[in-house]
C-alpha positions as CSV (number, residue, x, y, z in Angstrom):
1,M,0.2,0.0,-0.1
2,G,1.7,3.3,-1.2
3,K,2.0,6.4,1.1
4,Y,-1.0,9.0,0.6
5,K,-3.3,7.0,-1.2
6,V,-5.9,9.5,0.1
7,G,-5.3,13.2,1.2
8,R,-5.3,14.3,4.9
9,P,-8.5,13.5,6.7
10,E,-10.9,16.2,7.7
11,A,-11.3,14.2,11.0
12,I,-10.2,10.9,12.6
13,I,-12.3,9.0,15.0
14,F,-10.4,6.4,17.1
15,D,-11.7,3.4,18.9
16,L,-10.1,3.1,22.5
17,D,-9.8,-0.5,23.8
18,G,-7.5,-2.5,21.3
19,T,-6.9,0.5,19.2
20,L,-5.2,3.1,21.4
21,I,-4.9,1.1,24.6
22,D,-4.0,-2.5,25.6
23,S,-6.4,-3.0,28.0
24,G,-7.4,-6.6,27.7
25,L,-5.7,-8.2,30.6
26,D,-7.3,-5.7,33.2
27,I,-10.7,-6.4,31.7
28,A,-10.1,-10.1,31.7
29,I,-9.0,-9.9,35.2
30,S,-12.0,-8.0,36.3
31,A,-14.3,-10.5,34.2
32,N,-12.8,-13.3,36.0
33,F,-13.4,-11.6,39.4
34,V,-17.1,-11.5,38.5
35,R,-17.1,-15.3,37.7
36,V,-15.3,-16.2,41.1
37,H,-17.8,-13.9,42.8
38,F,-20.6,-16.4,41.5
39,G,-18.4,-19.4,42.3
40,L,-17.6,-20.0,38.8
41,S,-14.0,-21.0,37.5
42,E,-11.8,-18.5,36.0
43,L,-11.7,-18.3,32.0
44,P,-8.5,-18.2,30.2
45,V,-7.3,-14.6,29.6
46,D,-7.7,-15.0,25.9
47,V,-11.2,-16.2,26.2
48,A,-12.2,-13.4,28.4
49,K,-10.5,-10.9,26.0
50,S,-12.4,-12.2,23.2
51,Y,-15.7,-11.2,25.0
52,V,-14.7,-7.6,24.8
53,G,-15.9,-5.0,22.4
54,D,-19.7,-4.4,22.6
55,G,-19.9,-2.8,26.2
56,V,-19.7,-3.8,29.8
57,A,-23.3,-5.3,29.8
58,K,-22.7,-7.6,26.8
59,L,-19.4,-8.5,28.5
60,Q,-21.1,-9.6,31.7
61,E,-23.8,-11.8,29.5
62,R,-20.9,-13.4,27.6
63,V,-18.8,-14.2,30.8
64,L,-21.4,-15.6,32.8
65,G,-22.9,-17.4,29.9
66,H,-19.6,-19.3,29.0
67,G,-20.2,-22.9,29.0
68,V,-23.9,-22.7,29.8
69,P,-25.7,-25.3,27.4
70,A,-27.4,-23.7,24.6
71,G,-31.2,-22.9,25.6
72,A,-30.6,-22.6,29.4
73,E,-30.9,-19.2,31.0
74,A,-27.4,-18.2,31.7
75,V,-28.0,-14.8,33.2
76,T,-31.1,-13.6,35.0
77,E,-31.9,-9.9,35.3
78,D,-30.8,-9.9,38.9
79,R,-27.7,-11.8,38.4
80,H,-26.7,-9.5,35.8
81,A,-27.4,-6.3,37.7
82,E,-25.2,-8.0,40.5
83,A,-22.3,-8.9,38.0
84,M,-22.5,-5.3,36.6
85,A,-22.0,-3.9,40.2
86,V,-19.2,-6.3,41.0
87,F,-17.4,-5.6,37.8
88,F,-18.0,-1.8,37.9
89,D,-16.3,-1.8,41.5
90,H,-13.4,-4.1,40.7
91,Y,-12.6,-2.9,37.4
92,G,-12.8,0.9,38.6
93,R,-10.1,0.1,41.2
94,H,-7.9,-1.7,38.9
95,L,-8.3,-0.4,35.3
96,L,-4.7,1.0,35.0
97,D,-3.0,-2.0,36.6
98,N,-1.6,-3.3,33.3
99,T,-3.2,-1.2,30.7
100,V,-0.8,0.9,28.5
101,L,-0.8,2.8,25.3
102,Y,0.1,0.6,22.2
103,P,3.5,1.5,20.8
104,G,3.4,4.3,18.2
105,V,0.0,5.9,19.7
106,L,1.7,8.9,21.2
107,D,3.6,9.6,17.7
108,I,0.3,9.3,15.9
109,L,-1.7,11.4,18.2
110,S,1.0,14.2,18.0
111,R,1.5,13.8,14.2
112,Y,-2.2,14.5,13.6
113,R,-2.6,17.0,16.3
114,Q,-3.7,19.5,13.8
115,V,-6.4,17.2,12.4
116,P,-9.6,17.0,14.5
117,L,-9.4,13.8,16.6
118,H,-12.3,12.4,18.3
119,L,-12.9,9.0,20.4
120,A,-16.0,6.8,20.0
121,T,-15.7,4.1,22.6
122,N,-18.4,1.6,23.9
123,K,-16.6,1.9,27.4
124,P,-18.5,3.9,30.0
125,R,-17.5,7.3,30.7
126,V,-16.6,6.7,34.3
127,F,-13.8,4.5,33.0
128,T,-12.8,6.4,30.0
129,D,-12.0,9.6,31.8
130,V,-9.7,7.7,34.3
131,I,-7.9,6.0,31.7
132,L,-7.5,8.9,29.4
133,E,-6.2,11.0,32.3
134,G,-3.9,8.4,33.7
135,L,-2.3,7.9,30.3
136,H,-2.0,11.5,29.6
137,I,-4.0,11.5,26.2
138,G,-7.2,13.1,27.0
139,A,-6.3,16.4,25.7
140,A,-5.6,14.8,22.1
141,F,-9.3,14.7,21.4
142,Q,-11.8,17.2,20.6
143,R,-14.8,15.1,21.4
144,V,-15.1,11.9,23.3
145,V,-18.4,9.9,23.0
146,C,-18.6,7.0,25.4
147,G,-20.9,3.9,25.3
148,D,-23.4,5.4,28.0
149,E,-23.6,8.7,26.1
150,A,-24.0,7.7,22.5
151,P,-27.5,7.8,21.0
152,V,-27.0,4.1,19.7
153,R,-23.5,2.5,20.0
154,K,-21.2,1.0,17.4
155,P,-21.8,-0.5,15.0
156,D,-24.6,2.0,14.6
157,P,-23.1,5.2,12.7
158,S,-24.9,7.3,15.1
159,H,-22.2,6.8,17.6
160,L,-19.6,8.0,15.1
161,R,-21.8,11.0,13.9
162,A,-22.2,12.1,17.5
163,C,-18.4,13.0,17.4
164,L,-18.6,15.2,14.5
165,P,-19.7,18.7,14.0
166,P,-23.7,18.9,13.5
167,G,-23.2,20.7,10.0
168,M,-21.0,18.0,8.7
169,N,-22.8,16.2,6.0
170,D,-20.0,14.6,3.7
171,F,-18.2,11.9,5.8
172,S,-16.1,10.6,3.0
173,R,-12.9,12.4,4.2
174,V,-13.5,11.1,7.9
175,A,-11.1,8.1,8.8
176,V,-12.4,5.7,11.6
177,V,-9.7,3.6,13.1
178,G,-10.6,0.4,15.1
179,D,-9.9,-3.2,15.9
180,S,-13.3,-4.4,15.7
181,P,-15.9,-5.3,13.0
182,N,-18.1,-2.7,14.8
183,D,-15.7,-0.1,13.9
184,V,-15.5,-1.1,10.3
185,N,-19.3,-1.6,10.0
186,A,-20.1,1.8,11.6
187,A,-17.8,3.5,9.3
188,R,-19.1,2.0,6.3
189,A,-22.5,2.8,7.4
190,L,-21.6,6.4,8.0
191,G,-19.8,6.7,4.8
192,A,-16.4,7.2,6.0
193,M,-12.9,5.7,5.5
194,S,-12.3,2.8,7.7
195,V,-8.9,1.5,9.0
196,G,-8.9,-1.9,10.7
197,C,-6.3,-2.7,13.3
198,T,-5.0,-6.3,13.4
199,Y,-3.0,-5.8,16.5
200,G,-5.8,-5.2,19.0
201,L,-8.2,-7.2,20.9
202,G,-10.4,-8.0,18.0
203,H,-9.4,-11.3,16.3
204,P,-7.3,-10.2,13.0
205,G,-9.3,-12.5,10.8
206,Q,-12.6,-11.0,11.8
207,V,-11.2,-7.6,11.1
208,K,-10.0,-8.5,7.9
209,A,-13.3,-10.3,7.0
210,A,-15.2,-7.0,7.7
211,R,-13.4,-5.5,4.5
212,P,-11.9,-2.3,5.8
213,D,-10.7,0.2,3.3
214,F,-7.2,0.0,4.9
215,L,-5.4,-2.6,7.3
216,I,-2.5,-1.7,9.7
217,D,-0.5,-4.0,11.7
218,A,0.7,-1.4,14.3
219,A,-0.7,2.0,15.5
220,G,2.2,3.8,13.9
221,D,1.3,2.5,10.4
222,L,-1.3,5.1,10.1
223,A,1.4,7.4,9.1
224,R,1.7,5.7,5.9
225,L,-2.0,6.0,5.0
226,F,-2.8,9.8,5.5
227,P,-0.4,13.0,5.4
228,S,-0.6,15.1,8.3
229,R,-0.6,19.0,7.8
230,Q,3.2,19.1,8.5
231,E,3.7,16.7,5.4
232,I,1.7,18.5,3.0
């Protein structure tokens, strides 16, 4: 893929988990804490990580439903509410124990600092703010729209649209960067360019199968796709 296949984007919308931050281990540990709370065995870390990406509520359904026979009720409403409370308490106290920026992220955020940068994450605001502050990247983004604030979460394009100025109607010059088919599908539905990340929490095969416009194997590879203002 040659450099500058397209011009400088009018905006870039990043996903958070698996795209900018390597947060899988902390999420998996808290997910397993929930299982132990209910007397269940811990899941392998890679299995717990594979359940990440559609928000905390869906994570609890998947974690508690693991191994439950098809057709059986895995998670009652009360059990789910308790799981959410346990997860929020534990993860809120441990969300930066192991979580770090992926290599190249700081350089990319600096390189495109004159491009409007936004963040669209299915993560709740209470966790997102702590992580952005703790990793010192919050100031990079003009708009952050979290999963508990979006009108409808990714893969619905409304989540991405909520990041952008109300008067913007042509999204073809917007780039959406994420490690999940949710990000790719949301970008496609919006009419934006999609950049799939193969290095994140999402399975590379699933990201590729979603047919993004571009694929990158490291965060720094984004610099090969789009020029920044300093390079024009």
